[in-house]
C-alpha positions as CSV (number, residue, x, y, z in Angstrom):
1,M,-9.0,-2.0,2.0
2,H,-7.5,1.4,2.9
3,S,-9.4,4.0,4.9
4,F,-8.8,7.7,4.2
5,Y,-9.8,10.6,6.3
6,Q,-11.6,13.7,5.0
7,P,-12.7,16.4,7.3
8,A,-16.4,17.2,7.7
9,A,-17.7,20.5,6.5
10,E,-18.5,21.5,10.1
11,L,-14.9,21.0,11.2
12,L,-13.6,23.1,8.2
13,S,-16.2,25.8,9.0
14,A,-14.9,25.8,12.6
15,W,-11.4,26.3,11.2
16,G,-12.6,29.3,9.2
17,F,-13.1,27.6,5.8
18,A,-16.2,28.4,3.8
19,P,-17.6,26.1,1.1
20,Y,-17.7,27.3,-2.5
21,A,-18.8,25.9,-5.9
22,A,-16.9,22.9,-7.2
23,P,-17.2,20.5,-10.1
24,A,-18.7,17.0,-9.6
25,G,-16.5,14.8,-7.6
26,Q,-15.0,17.6,-5.5
27,R,-15.8,19.7,-2.5
28,R,-13.9,23.0,-2.1
29,F,-13.4,25.1,1.0
30,S,-11.4,28.3,1.3
31,R,-10.3,30.9,3.9
32,P,-8.3,34.0,3.8
33,S,-4.7,33.8,5.1
34,D,-2.3,36.6,6.3
35,C,-0.9,36.9,2.8
36,G,-3.5,35.3,0.5
37,Q,-6.1,32.6,0.3
38,E,-5.9,29.0,1.5
39,T,-8.0,26.4,-0.3
40,L,-8.7,22.7,0.5
41,V,-10.1,20.5,-2.2
42,L,-11.6,17.2,-1.2
43,Y,-12.1,14.5,-3.9
44,D,-14.6,11.7,-3.9
45,D,-11.7,9.1,-4.1
46,G,-10.3,10.2,-0.7
47,E,-7.5,12.5,-2.0
48,M,-7.2,16.1,-1.0
49,T,-5.3,19.1,-2.3
50,L,-4.1,22.1,-0.3
51,L,-3.5,25.2,-2.3
52,E,-2.4,28.7,-1.3
53,A,-2.7,31.8,-3.5
54,V,-0.2,34.4,-2.5
55,Q,0.3,37.7,-4.4
56,G,-1.3,36.3,-7.5
57,Q,0.7,33.1,-7.5
58,L,-0.8,29.7,-6.8
59,L,1.4,27.5,-4.5
60,Y,0.6,23.8,-4.3
61,S,1.3,22.7,-0.8
62,F,0.1,19.2,-0.8
63,Q,-1.8,16.6,-2.8
64,G,-2.6,13.1,-1.4
65,R,-4.4,11.4,1.4
66,V,-4.3,11.5,5.2
67,A,-5.4,8.8,7.6
68,S,-6.9,10.8,10.5
69,E,-7.8,14.3,11.7
70,A,-4.6,14.3,13.8
71,E,-2.5,13.7,10.6
72,L,-4.4,16.5,8.8
73,R,-3.6,18.9,11.7
74,V,0.1,18.0,11.4
75,L,-0.1,18.5,7.7
76,L,-1.7,21.9,8.1
77,R,1.0,23.0,10.6
78,Q,3.7,21.8,8.2
79,V,2.5,24.2,5.5
80,N,2.0,27.0,8.1
81,W,-1.8,26.9,8.1
82,P,-3.6,27.3,11.4
83,A,-5.0,23.9,12.5
84,E,-7.3,25.3,15.3
85,P,-10.5,27.3,15.2
86,P,-9.8,31.1,15.0
87,V,-10.2,33.0,18.3
88,S,-13.2,35.2,18.2
89,Q,-14.6,37.7,20.6
90,A,-17.7,35.5,20.9
91,S,-15.6,32.8,22.5
92,S,-13.7,35.2,24.7
93,P,-14.9,35.5,28.3
94,Q,-16.9,38.6,29.0
95,L,-15.8,41.0,31.8
96,P,-18.6,42.3,34.0
């Protein structure tokens, strides 16, 4: 039996993705990018799709499965998506 990895909503939220409505059998998360919108669709069967909308065109970056969070991070880097939480002022050290 194969085991496939899908990221938890909390991890996707930390990476800047927000959940939005999806049909049965799917969970969808999206975040703005420098030039458009990045969307991750998680399917109940373990597959995922990465989509990026840029200037009105939908680009399909990936469809398939990954085995671990590390593999997902590599995949995100390969399609030029940040694979770390965004840096915010709340996490920056405060000067006295």
